[in-house]
Residue, then its C-alpha position, 0 to 999 in steps of 0.5 A: m500499499l506504502d509504495r503503490l503511493l509512491d509509484i503514482s510520482n516519477n520524481f522520488g524527491v519533492d513528491t515524495l515528500l509532500l507524501l511523507p504525511v500519508l506514509i506516515a498515517l498509514e504505518a501509524v495504522l499498521s504499526a498499532d497492533n507492533a506498538i501494543a505488543l512493545a509497550a506491554i512488554a515495556q511495561g515489565l519494567d518498574s520505573e517510566a525512565m527503564q521504559r524509555r530507555a529499554l524502547n529506545f534501544g530497543l527499537l534502534i537495535a530494531f531497525v538494524l535488524r530492519v535494514g538488514l532484513i530488507l538488504t537481505a530479504g532476499w535470501v531470507l523470503q528463500f526460506w519458508q520457515f523463517e516466516v513460520m517461526g516469525a508465525a510462532y513467536l508472534l502467536w506465543l506472546v499472544y497465547k502468554h497474554f490470554t493464559v498468564e495471570t495478571d499481575a495484582e499491583a499493575q495489572h500486567h499481563g506480561p513478563r517482569f524484567a528486573t534491568v533494561l538490559q533485559a528486555i531489550p532484545v524481547i521488544a528487538f526482536t519481537d519487532l523483528a517478528f512483525s516486520l517478517d509480514s511488513v517487508t514481504t508485503a512491501l516486497a511484493l509490492s515494488k522492488d525499489v530498496l530505497v522506497i523499503l527502507l524508506g518506510g521501515t525508518i518512518g515505521i520505526v519512528t512512528l513505532r516509538f512514539m506510538a508505544g510511548l502513548f500505548i503505554r500511557w493509554l494501556e493504564e486508562f482503558e480495559h480493552l486496548e491490551d486485549a485488542g491490541f493481541i488480538t491483532v497481534a494474533f492476526v499478524g501471526v496467523r497471516l504469516l501462515v496463510r502466506v506460507i501455506n498458500s499465499n494467495l489466499v493472503p488478505p490484501e492491505w486494506t482489509m487489515v487496516l478495516v480489522i485494525a480499527l475496528v478492533f481498536a475502536w472496541g479496545f478504546s470503548k471503556r474506560v478504566e474506573e477513575t476511583v481504580a486508576s486515581d489509586a493504582v497512580q498514588l500507590s505506585n508514586g508511593k502516595v497513600p491517600t488521606v482520609v479527605e480524599l477517601e471521603t471524596q472519592s467515595g461520598a461517605p464519611v470515613e471515621a478516622a482509626s481512634k489514637p490512645e491519646d484522645a480516648t479520656p482517661a478514666l477518673p481515679l478510684q477514690q478508696d473511702 
């Protein structure tokens, strides 16, 4: 789809730059499932600073892997085993998401990481599995390596910003993480179908439509505001005060009695 837009122009310079906003918008839609998966992986780190570093370094390595995949795609795509491994990995992520017990503290389905270095390779190879689908589709539409590299570069940059947004949105919308992994399953099945019979692979516009519908459901319900605010306060190490609890519940909260507040007993007088 991206390459067909670029083929409209006979001049790869100015006309291509004019099409960049369209390219970015389409990449944002087509990378939404990838961004959800990466955001869920990054949530396995404790702090926002660690999550940002993991995404930055993980996607930097992912970009190098994408370029390597594009440059060697003629050789890689001769072996259907690579696509099967990519599909199996994506479907394994979906299986883990829907079967692993939810983290009681952060409502997190994915693995926990003690350090940034543990999360970086998971992020990089997850993006590589998604790239097997996008690069294969791009090569089927165009043989222009520069165009494909441009699309890959835009995709990585867009993916970084989207993953950062989704980390916050996952805390706000109840069904969003499930919606993202449903679309990840679609990508995995799409890779398997391509291995079996490439003529059965649905066109790009159907993928865009499916992703849009699933994400419309994902954004359809917000997390309860009281629960979300309490979770944020606890994650920041702040315990709600009595006044805040009264404001949230609408009912007065009796403060715990203190020993010093009790009225001292009068001594018994002896005759």
